[in-house]
C-alpha positions in Angstrom: 0.0 0.2 0.1 2.6 2.6 -0.8 2.4 5.8 -2.9 2.8 5.2 -6.5 4.6 8.2 -7.1 8.4 8.5 -6.3 10.0 10.7 -3.8 11.0 14.0 -5.8 14.7 14.2 -6.0 16.3 17.1 -4.1 17.1 18.8 -7.5 13.6 18.6 -8.3 12.4 20.0 -5.0 15.2 23.0 -5.0 13.2 23.6 -8.8 9.9 23.5 -7.6 10.9 26.0 -5.0 12.8 28.1 -6.7 9.7 28.4 -9.7 7.3 29.1 -6.6 9.4 32.2 -5.4 9.5 33.2 -8.5 5.5 33.8 -9.0 5.5 35.2 -6.2 7.5 37.9 -7.2 6.1 37.9 -10.5 2.6 38.3 -8.6 3.9 41.0 -6.3 5.3 43.2 -9.2 1.9 42.9 -10.9 0.0 43.9 -8.0 2.6 47.1 -7.5 1.4 48.2 -10.6 -2.2 47.4 -11.1 -3.8 50.9 -11.2 -7.5 50.5 -9.5 -10.7 50.2 -12.4 -11.9 53.6 -10.5 -9.0 55.5 -12.0 -9.0 53.8 -15.4 -12.9 54.3 -16.4 -12.1 58.3 -14.9 -9.2 59.0 -17.5 -11.6 57.4 -20.3 -14.1 59.8 -19.2 -12.0 62.9 -19.2 -10.5 61.8 -22.7 -14.0 60.8 -24.0 -14.8 64.6 -22.8 -11.9 66.0 -24.5 -12.5 64.6 -28.0 -15.8 66.1 -27.8 -14.7 69.9 -27.6 -12.1 69.6 -30.5 
């Protein structure tokens, strides 16, 4: 009644940890650069108003 999956090697464990760390860094960067929807809709509304004045 053992596991069907063999234990992961140390190299695979290290690679998985590095992959997860990179994933977390990318998510943190994306969150830092995220623009709230309220700000994007306000900018679009301002641009639409300027377009009609020309």
